[in-house]
C-alpha positions as a Markdown table, in Angstrom:
| # | Residue | x | y | z |
|---|---|---|---|---|
| 1 | Met | 86.8 | -6.7 | 116.8 |
| 2 | Ser | 88.3 | -9.0 | 114.2 |
| 3 | Ser | 87.7 | -8.1 | 110.5 |
| 4 | Ser | 84.9 | -9.8 | 108.7 |
| 5 | Lys | 85.5 | -12.6 | 106.3 |
| 6 | Val | 85.2 | -12.0 | 102.6 |
| 7 | Leu | 84.2 | -14.9 | 100.4 |
| 8 | Met | 85.6 | -16.7 | 98.5 |
| 9 | Pro | 88.6 | -18.8 | 99.5 |
| 10 | Thr | 91.2 | -19.8 | 97.0 |
| 11 | Glu | 91.8 | -23.4 | 96.1 |
| 12 | Glu | 94.9 | -23.3 | 98.3 |
| 13 | Asn | 92.8 | -22.1 | 101.2 |
| 14 | Ile | 89.3 | -23.5 | 101.0 |
| 15 | Ser | 88.9 | -23.9 | 104.7 |
| 16 | Pro | 87.4 | -20.9 | 106.6 |
| 17 | Pro | 90.1 | -18.3 | 107.5 |
| 18 | Ala | 90.9 | -17.7 | 111.1 |
| 19 | Pro | 88.8 | -14.9 | 112.6 |
| 20 | Glu | 91.8 | -12.5 | 112.7 |
| 21 | Ser | 92.5 | -12.8 | 109.0 |
| 22 | Ser | 90.6 | -11.7 | 105.9 |
| 23 | Ala | 89.7 | -14.2 | 103.2 |
| 24 | Val | 90.7 | -13.7 | 99.7 |
| 25 | Thr | 88.6 | -13.9 | 96.6 |
| 26 | Ser | 89.1 | -16.5 | 93.8 |
| 27 | Ser | 89.0 | -16.2 | 90.0 |
| 28 | His | 86.2 | -17.4 | 87.8 |
| 29 | Glu | 88.8 | -18.8 | 85.5 |
| 30 | Ser | 89.8 | -21.6 | 87.8 |
| 31 | Ser | 89.0 | -24.9 | 86.1 |
| 32 | Gln | 89.0 | -26.6 | 89.5 |
| 33 | Glu | 86.2 | -24.3 | 90.8 |
| 34 | Glu | 84.0 | -25.4 | 87.9 |
| 35 | Thr | 84.0 | -29.0 | 89.1 |
| 36 | Glu | 84.0 | -28.6 | 92.8 |
| 37 | Lys | 81.1 | -28.5 | 95.2 |
| 38 | Val | 80.4 | -24.7 | 95.4 |
| 39 | Ile | 77.5 | -25.1 | 97.9 |
| 40 | Lys | 77.2 | -27.7 | 100.7 |
| 41 | Val | 74.1 | -27.8 | 102.9 |
| 42 | Asn | 74.8 | -30.0 | 105.9 |
| 43 | Asp | 71.8 | -31.4 | 107.9 |
| 44 | Leu | 70.0 | -28.0 | 107.9 |
| 45 | Asn | 66.9 | -27.1 | 109.9 |
| 46 | Phe | 65.4 | -23.6 | 109.6 |
| 47 | Ala | 62.6 | -21.8 | 111.4 |
| 48 | Tyr | 60.9 | -18.4 | 110.9 |
| 49 | Asp | 59.8 | -18.2 | 114.5 |
| 50 | Gly | 62.8 | -20.0 | 116.1 |
| 51 | Lys | 60.5 | -22.9 | 117.1 |
| 52 | Lys | 58.7 | -24.7 | 114.3 |
| 53 | Asp | 61.2 | -25.8 | 111.6 |
| 54 | Val | 60.0 | -25.1 | 108.0 |
| 55 | Leu | 63.1 | -26.9 | 106.6 |
| 56 | Arg | 64.2 | -30.2 | 108.2 |
| 57 | Asp | 67.3 | -32.3 | 107.8 |
| 58 | Ile | 68.3 | -30.8 | 104.4 |
| 59 | Ser | 71.6 | -32.0 | 103.0 |
| 60 | Leu | 72.8 | -31.5 | 99.4 |
| 61 | Glu | 75.8 | -30.4 | 97.4 |
| 62 | Ile | 75.7 | -28.1 | 94.4 |
| 63 | Gln | 78.4 | -28.3 | 91.8 |
| 64 | Gly | 80.1 | -25.3 | 90.2 |
| 65 | Gly | 79.2 | -24.5 | 86.6 |
| 66 | Glu | 75.8 | -26.1 | 86.7 |
| 67 | Val | 72.2 | -25.1 | 86.9 |
| 68 | Thr | 70.3 | -26.6 | 89.8 |
| 69 | Ala | 66.5 | -26.4 | 89.9 |
| 70 | Phe | 64.5 | -26.5 | 93.1 |
| 71 | Ile | 60.9 | -27.8 | 92.5 |
| 72 | Gly | 58.0 | -28.6 | 94.7 |
| 73 | Pro | 54.5 | -27.3 | 95.6 |
| 74 | Ser | 54.0 | -23.9 | 97.2 |
| 75 | Gly | 55.1 | -23.8 | 100.8 |
| 76 | Cys | 57.5 | -26.7 | 100.5 |
| 77 | Gly | 60.6 | -24.6 | 101.5 |
| 78 | Lys | 62.4 | -24.2 | 98.2 |
| 79 | Ser | 62.5 | -20.4 | 98.2 |
| 80 | Thr | 63.3 | -20.4 | 101.9 |
| 81 | Leu | 66.4 | -22.5 | 101.3 |
| 82 | Leu | 67.4 | -20.4 | 98.3 |
| 83 | Arg | 67.3 | -17.3 | 100.5 |
| 84 | Cys | 69.5 | -19.0 | 103.1 |
| 85 | Phe | 72.3 | -19.1 | 100.5 |
| 86 | Asn | 72.7 | -15.3 | 100.6 |
| 87 | Arg | 71.3 | -14.8 | 104.1 |
| 88 | Met | 68.3 | -12.8 | 102.9 |
| 89 | Asn | 66.3 | -14.5 | 105.7 |
| 90 | Asp | 68.5 | -12.5 | 108.1 |
| 91 | Leu | 66.1 | -9.6 | 107.3 |
| 92 | Ile | 63.4 | -11.4 | 109.3 |
| 93 | Pro | 64.2 | -10.8 | 113.0 |
| 94 | Thr | 62.8 | -14.1 | 114.3 |
| 95 | Ala | 64.2 | -16.4 | 111.4 |
| 96 | Ser | 67.2 | -18.6 | 112.1 |
| 97 | Ile | 69.0 | -21.8 | 111.3 |
| 98 | Thr | 68.2 | -24.1 | 114.2 |
| 99 | Lys | 70.5 | -26.9 | 113.2 |
| 100 | Gly | 73.2 | -27.6 | 110.6 |
| 101 | Ser | 75.2 | -25.3 | 108.3 |
| 102 | Ile | 75.7 | -24.0 | 104.8 |
| 103 | Glu | 79.2 | -23.8 | 103.3 |
| 104 | Ile | 80.2 | -21.9 | 100.2 |
| 105 | Leu | 83.6 | -23.0 | 98.9 |
| 106 | Gly | 84.4 | -24.3 | 102.3 |
| 107 | Thr | 83.3 | -21.2 | 104.3 |
| 108 | Asp | 80.5 | -21.5 | 106.7 |
| 109 | Ile | 78.5 | -18.5 | 105.6 |
| 110 | Tyr | 76.7 | -18.3 | 109.0 |
| 111 | Asp | 80.0 | -18.0 | 110.8 |
| 112 | Gln | 79.9 | -14.9 | 113.1 |
| 113 | Tyr | 82.8 | -13.4 | 111.1 |
| 114 | Val | 81.1 | -13.5 | 107.7 |
| 115 | Asp | 79.8 | -10.2 | 106.6 |
| 116 | Glu | 76.4 | -10.8 | 104.9 |
| 117 | Ile | 76.9 | -7.7 | 102.7 |
| 118 | Glu | 80.2 | -9.1 | 101.4 |
| 119 | Leu | 78.5 | -12.5 | 101.0 |
| 120 | Arg | 75.9 | -11.0 | 98.7 |
| 121 | Lys | 78.6 | -9.6 | 96.4 |
| 122 | His | 79.5 | -13.2 | 95.6 |
| 123 | Val | 76.0 | -14.6 | 95.8 |
| 124 | Gly | 73.7 | -12.5 | 93.6 |
| 125 | Met | 70.0 | -12.8 | 93.4 |
| 126 | Val | 67.3 | -12.3 | 90.7 |
| 127 | Phe | 63.8 | -12.0 | 92.2 |
| 128 | Gln | 60.5 | -13.2 | 91.0 |
| 129 | Lys | 59.2 | -9.7 | 90.3 |
| 130 | Tyr | 61.7 | -7.8 | 88.2 |
| 131 | Asn | 62.8 | -4.8 | 90.2 |
| 132 | Pro | 64.9 | -2.3 | 88.2 |
| 133 | Phe | 65.8 | 0.9 | 90.1 |
| 134 | Pro | 64.2 | 4.2 | 89.1 |
| 135 | Lys | 67.4 | 5.1 | 87.3 |
| 136 | Ser | 68.7 | 5.0 | 83.8 |
| 137 | Ile | 69.5 | 1.7 | 82.1 |
| 138 | Tyr | 73.2 | 2.5 | 82.5 |
| 139 | Glu | 73.0 | 3.4 | 86.2 |
| 140 | Asn | 71.0 | 0.3 | 86.9 |
| 141 | Val | 73.8 | -1.9 | 85.7 |
| 142 | Ala | 76.6 | 0.3 | 87.2 |
| 143 | Tyr | 74.9 | 0.6 | 90.6 |
| 144 | Gly | 76.7 | -2.3 | 92.3 |
| 145 | Leu | 80.1 | -1.3 | 90.8 |
| 146 | Arg | 79.6 | 2.2 | 92.1 |
| 147 | Ile | 78.8 | 0.8 | 95.6 |
| 148 | Gln | 82.1 | -1.1 | 95.4 |
| 149 | Gly | 83.9 | 2.2 | 94.9 |
| 150 | Ile | 84.5 | 2.0 | 91.1 |
| 151 | Lys | 84.5 | 5.5 | 89.6 |
| 152 | Asp | 86.6 | 5.2 | 86.5 |
| 153 | Lys | 84.2 | 5.9 | 83.6 |
| 154 | Ala | 86.1 | 3.7 | 81.1 |
| 155 | Thr | 85.9 | 0.8 | 83.5 |
| 156 | Leu | 82.2 | 1.4 | 84.2 |
| 157 | Asp | 81.4 | 1.8 | 80.5 |
| 158 | Gln | 83.1 | -1.5 | 79.7 |
| 159 | Ser | 81.4 | -3.4 | 82.6 |
| 160 | Val | 78.0 | -2.0 | 81.7 |
| 161 | Glu | 78.4 | -3.0 | 78.0 |
| 162 | Glu | 79.8 | -6.5 | 78.9 |
| 163 | Ser | 77.0 | -7.1 | 81.4 |
| 164 | Leu | 74.3 | -6.0 | 79.0 |
| 165 | Ile | 75.8 | -8.3 | 76.3 |
| 166 | Gly | 75.9 | -11.1 | 78.8 |
| 167 | Ala | 72.2 | -10.5 | 79.6 |
| 168 | Gly | 71.3 | -10.5 | 76.0 |
| 169 | Leu | 70.1 | -6.9 | 76.1 |
| 170 | Trp | 72.8 | -4.8 | 74.6 |
| 171 | Glu | 71.6 | -4.7 | 71.0 |
| 172 | Glu | 68.1 | -3.6 | 72.2 |
| 173 | Val | 69.3 | -0.7 | 74.5 |
| 174 | Lys | 72.7 | 0.4 | 73.4 |
| 175 | Asp | 71.3 | 3.6 | 71.8 |
| 176 | Arg | 69.3 | 4.6 | 74.8 |
| 177 | Leu | 71.4 | 3.8 | 77.9 |
| 178 | Asp | 70.3 | 7.1 | 79.5 |
| 179 | Ala | 66.6 | 6.1 | 79.3 |
| 180 | Ser | 64.8 | 4.9 | 82.4 |
| 181 | Gly | 65.1 | 1.2 | 83.1 |
| 182 | Leu | 61.4 | 1.4 | 84.1 |
| 183 | Gly | 60.5 | 2.1 | 80.5 |
| 184 | Leu | 61.6 | -1.3 | 79.3 |
| 185 | Ser | 59.2 | -4.2 | 78.7 |
| 186 | Gly | 58.8 | -6.8 | 81.5 |
| 187 | Gly | 61.1 | -9.3 | 79.8 |
| 188 | Gln | 63.7 | -6.6 | 79.2 |
| 189 | Gln | 63.4 | -5.4 | 82.8 |
| 190 | Gln | 64.2 | -8.9 | 84.1 |
| 191 | Arg | 67.2 | -9.1 | 81.8 |
| 192 | Leu | 68.3 | -5.7 | 83.1 |
| 193 | Cys | 68.1 | -7.1 | 86.6 |
| 194 | Ile | 70.2 | -10.0 | 85.5 |
| 195 | Ala | 72.8 | -7.6 | 83.9 |
| 196 | Arg | 72.9 | -5.7 | 87.2 |
| 197 | Thr | 73.5 | -8.9 | 89.0 |
| 198 | Ile | 76.3 | -10.2 | 86.8 |
| 199 | Ala | 78.0 | -6.8 | 86.6 |
| 200 | Val | 79.6 | -7.4 | 90.0 |
| 201 | Gln | 80.8 | -10.8 | 88.9 |
| 202 | Pro | 79.3 | -13.0 | 91.6 |
| 203 | Lys | 80.3 | -16.6 | 91.9 |
| 204 | Ile | 76.7 | -17.8 | 92.3 |
| 205 | Ile | 73.4 | -16.5 | 90.9 |
| 206 | Leu | 70.2 | -17.3 | 92.7 |
| 207 | Met | 66.9 | -17.0 | 90.7 |
| 208 | Asp | 63.6 | -17.1 | 92.5 |
| 209 | Glu | 60.9 | -17.8 | 89.9 |
| 210 | Pro | 62.5 | -15.4 | 87.4 |
| 211 | Cys | 60.0 | -16.1 | 84.7 |
| 212 | Ser | 56.7 | -16.3 | 86.6 |
| 213 | Ala | 55.7 | -12.8 | 85.6 |
| 214 | Leu | 56.9 | -13.0 | 82.0 |
| 215 | Asp | 55.2 | -13.9 | 78.7 |
| 216 | Pro | 56.2 | -17.1 | 76.8 |
| 217 | Ile | 58.6 | -15.3 | 74.5 |
| 218 | Ser | 60.4 | -13.4 | 77.3 |
| 219 | Thr | 60.5 | -16.7 | 79.3 |
| 220 | Ala | 62.2 | -18.5 | 76.4 |
| 221 | Thr | 64.7 | -15.6 | 76.1 |
| 222 | Val | 65.6 | -15.8 | 79.8 |
| 223 | Glu | 65.8 | -19.6 | 79.7 |
| 224 | Asp | 68.3 | -19.3 | 76.8 |
| 225 | Leu | 70.2 | -16.8 | 78.8 |
| 226 | Ile | 70.4 | -19.1 | 81.8 |
| 227 | Thr | 71.9 | -21.8 | 79.6 |
| 228 | Gln | 74.6 | -19.4 | 78.4 |
| 229 | Leu | 75.4 | -18.0 | 81.8 |
| 230 | Lys | 76.2 | -21.3 | 83.4 |
| 231 | Ser | 79.5 | -21.3 | 81.6 |
| 232 | Lys | 80.5 | -18.4 | 83.9 |
| 233 | Phe | 78.3 | -18.8 | 87.0 |
| 234 | Thr | 76.8 | -21.4 | 89.2 |
| 235 | Ile | 73.0 | -20.9 | 89.0 |
| 236 | Val | 70.3 | -22.1 | 91.4 |
| 237 | Ile | 66.7 | -21.6 | 90.3 |
| 238 | Val | 63.4 | -22.0 | 92.0 |
| 239 | Thr | 60.6 | -22.8 | 89.6 |
| 240 | His | 57.0 | -24.1 | 89.7 |
| 241 | Asn | 57.3 | -24.9 | 86.0 |
| 242 | Met | 58.6 | -28.5 | 85.7 |
| 243 | Gln | 59.0 | -28.1 | 82.0 |
| 244 | Gln | 61.3 | -25.2 | 82.7 |
| 245 | Ala | 63.4 | -27.3 | 85.1 |
| 246 | Thr | 63.8 | -30.0 | 82.4 |
| 247 | Arg | 64.9 | -27.3 | 79.8 |
| 248 | Val | 67.4 | -25.4 | 81.8 |
| 249 | Ser | 68.8 | -27.5 | 84.7 |
| 250 | Asp | 71.5 | -30.1 | 85.1 |
| 251 | Lys | 70.3 | -31.2 | 88.6 |
| 252 | Thr | 66.9 | -31.0 | 90.2 |
| 253 | Ala | 65.9 | -31.2 | 93.9 |
| 254 | Phe | 62.3 | -32.0 | 94.8 |
| 255 | Phe | 61.0 | -30.6 | 98.1 |
| 256 | Tyr | 57.8 | -31.4 | 100.0 |
| 257 | Leu | 56.6 | -30.0 | 103.3 |
| 258 | Gly | 60.1 | -28.7 | 104.3 |
| 259 | Glu | 62.0 | -31.9 | 103.4 |
| 260 | Leu | 64.2 | -32.8 | 100.5 |
| 261 | Ile | 62.6 | -35.8 | 98.9 |
| 262 | Glu | 64.9 | -36.5 | 96.0 |
| 263 | Tyr | 68.0 | -34.9 | 94.4 |
| 264 | Asp | 69.5 | -36.2 | 91.2 |
| 265 | Ser | 70.4 | -35.3 | 87.6 |
| 266 | Thr | 67.4 | -33.7 | 85.9 |
| 267 | Thr | 67.3 | -36.4 | 83.3 |
| 268 | Arg | 67.2 | -39.2 | 85.9 |
| 269 | Leu | 64.8 | -37.5 | 88.3 |
| 270 | Phe | 62.2 | -36.8 | 85.6 |
| 271 | Gly | 62.9 | -39.9 | 83.6 |
| 272 | Ser | 63.0 | -42.5 | 86.4 |
| 273 | Pro | 62.5 | -41.0 | 89.8 |
| 274 | Ala | 63.7 | -43.1 | 92.7 |
| 275 | Val | 60.9 | -42.0 | 95.1 |
| 276 | Lys | 57.2 | -42.6 | 94.4 |
| 277 | Gln | 56.3 | -39.2 | 95.9 |
| 278 | Thr | 58.6 | -37.5 | 93.2 |
| 279 | Glu | 56.9 | -39.5 | 90.5 |
| 280 | Asp | 53.4 | -38.5 | 91.8 |
| 281 | Tyr | 54.4 | -34.8 | 91.8 |
| 282 | Ile | 56.0 | -34.6 | 88.4 |
| 283 | Ser | 53.1 | -36.6 | 86.9 |
| 284 | Gly | 50.6 | -34.1 | 88.2 |
| 285 | Arg | 48.9 | -36.4 | 90.8 |
| 286 | Phe | 49.3 | -33.6 | 93.4 |
| 287 | Gly | 50.8 | -30.2 | 93.8 |
């Protein structure tokens, strides 16, 4: 069988590689990548049972180096779409895309030659409920690097430190890296999960309600962190908190009953929405 594709293509080769070749990864330093459309959703339908579509006719483009927020009432499909970006829905046997496609840097990620494990190295995810491993703080961050076969201690030490700094946690834990990650506070555990995610240097970070289980102080810390991280990563966040969307995102997409109702700059969508349904939702008339 032909070898699986490995995201991401370079700017010289942004179309999907031929099945018999391996794709090559691209650098975070590329200024072109920061301005191009990193994610393209093309006329997408998705069903959990293969019959009734819970997402219908979704089309949108997400630009690199920005934070995009998905908002809408519970059950509107925003988390389902988010999980399509790293094929987490593949874990549900009956779930499938029934129409359309999703491209990341020009590669159709549902192409039969794309390895979903490789995909998730480039599309990291931070979940609603922080989920550190029952390991030390150090090993939580180093976990993904070890899975990739990195064994050199100096390399691991540097990556762990840089990731904890990037997650705004280094100063709080640098003297107890051997302590269990489960012993941290809730806000610290979520930042540890963020450090674990960024350690493997993904291109995209997906965040599914990352602050819903956190207190206001921890929420503010994570929001500040999201703003800092967008200089290195493209971030897509699902949130029920519309104030949070206005604080952290550059673009916002409003979903309702499986449909994308409006997608625009956050300032414009919240300031002068083009669709009355959007206005009704953000003004609290329903939801």
